[in-house]
Steps between C-alpha positions, in 0.01 A plus 500: 500500500323221680558272212867561511510435875300183465724375223810576700366334806420189303858471398610526854271211605283685743180434311537128463190438706291704264539255212569183684239242604470439871393144572367577849276771365382274224435217746317736736288630209421146388399397854287814526336417168429143609365614837284763333373243251423253780326764710299625203415145403394411852311819582379613158511236227353208694206699650430661165518159330265356767259789444520452124452123533205551735353754259552257211325226697212737581470593132512131400237409758289797388525378141410148610205629701390718209525203263309281746237772543471535123466123462233487774320795340503324162377181666226691683407678179478166320284359782272805489478477122408131532244577771361786293470266203319240709277771650416623150423145391287447810319831440438401138369161615274663759373748240440222247317297766289801597417563133411133452277501810337827386428348157357186663285708734385721212416189293312352797311826552410516130395134507288558811338799331435291187360215711278740691387666177427157348311403816301825489434447128387143568274619781365776277439247221323272748295793628414603144407141410287476814328833433448401134350166599285671761381757246422220248306309760305812602435580135388141432271507802351832389458382142348175625259693718398721206465201271291321759276801540460523123430126474235519773328780323515318168382171640266661743535242755721465805794274508588272778830535677643198320393635161639836598840348592508296180424799278766710676765230456413458132507872440828542687651215300392664174612847606828370645603310184586798272681691780720209607656466157 
């Protein structure tokens, strides 16, 4: 029944406002929309945009700082690698120098030992030559004394000191000739 009443009332013109467009209401709604948009823009959009822009700037600066930190870290790493390389080279040079000095010192020590051994050998040879000469001279003197005693007994007479010296020298010369060869 409500449909029939509504249809009938439409014919009578009572419900004209229901379908018609009211310009004042439309204008009021448009003004409200513009005011609401302005208020929201002023109080919500601009602060949110500022916050977002600030956040974007912070993120950009953080990225820049991170990139700068990474670049500095790479530079520092390169410097440390270079220093480490130079330290390794220096250590190798020091080690090579120490090895060279150790070889020189070892060679000097060996040479000193050889020189000392040669000196000791030379002294020993001199001592042996001296002892040999001394033994020869003692042996010659003993042989000369025996020969002189034998000659005195054979001759039966005593020799003078000059004759004695001459006989000893002759005997030593004869005895010394075969041994010196």
